[in-house]
VMD Tcl script that draws the C-alpha trace (Angstrom):
set ca {
  {46.69 7.95 5.03}
  {47.78 5.23 7.56}
  {45.24 3.09 9.06}
  {45.35 0.01 11.60}
  {42.76 -2.92 11.27}
  {41.41 -3.23 14.70}
  {40.43 -7.09 13.78}
  {44.06 -7.81 12.98}
  {46.00 -5.93 15.66}
  {47.40 -7.90 18.40}
  {48.62 -4.87 20.52}
  {52.30 -6.11 20.43}
  {53.21 -2.23 20.35}
  {55.82 -2.38 17.85}
  {54.37 0.36 15.75}
  {53.94 2.65 18.76}
  {57.59 1.88 19.76}
  {58.78 2.64 16.18}
  {56.73 5.64 15.67}
  {55.22 7.17 18.75}
  {54.31 10.41 16.86}
  {51.95 8.15 14.61}
  {50.79 5.37 16.65}
  {49.54 4.57 20.35}
  {48.19 1.77 22.35}
  {44.50 2.53 23.32}
  {42.48 1.26 26.17}
  {41.58 -1.91 24.33}
  {45.53 -2.67 24.07}
  {45.21 -2.24 20.31}
  {47.17 0.13 18.09}
  {45.47 3.31 16.91}
  {46.59 6.10 14.58}
  {47.04 9.48 16.26}
  {48.82 11.15 13.09}
  {47.50 9.68 9.87}
  {50.16 11.22 7.60}
  {52.25 8.93 5.69}
  {55.85 8.96 6.64}
  {58.88 6.84 6.28}
  {58.36 5.76 9.85}
  {54.80 4.63 9.37}
  {55.73 2.74 6.19}
  {58.57 0.89 8.18}
  {56.04 0.05 10.96}
  {53.70 -1.31 8.20}
  {56.38 -3.55 6.83}
  {57.46 -4.81 10.27}
  {53.88 -5.34 11.66}
  {53.76 -9.16 12.61}
  {50.14 -9.31 11.66}
  {49.97 -6.91 8.66}
  {47.36 -4.88 10.57}
  {48.88 -1.57 9.12}
  {47.97 -0.23 5.87}
  {48.40 3.13 3.76}
  {45.47 4.11 1.59}
}
mol new
graphics top color blue
foreach p $ca { graphics top sphere $p radius 0.5 }
foreach p [lrange $ca 0 end-1] q [lrange $ca 1 end] { graphics top cylinder $p $q radius 0.2 }
display resetview
């Protein structure tokens, strides 16, 4: 399951740009998960998040 730590997220939008089917930017300008299934794309977003706010549990 994919999770975004809202306290770490800076809302850069990289994850939503890479994986729009998994992440979106919410009203607080933070990333949120819209599809929590682990995918290669979500793992790529985790590896590229500049503040390591994405995790897979």
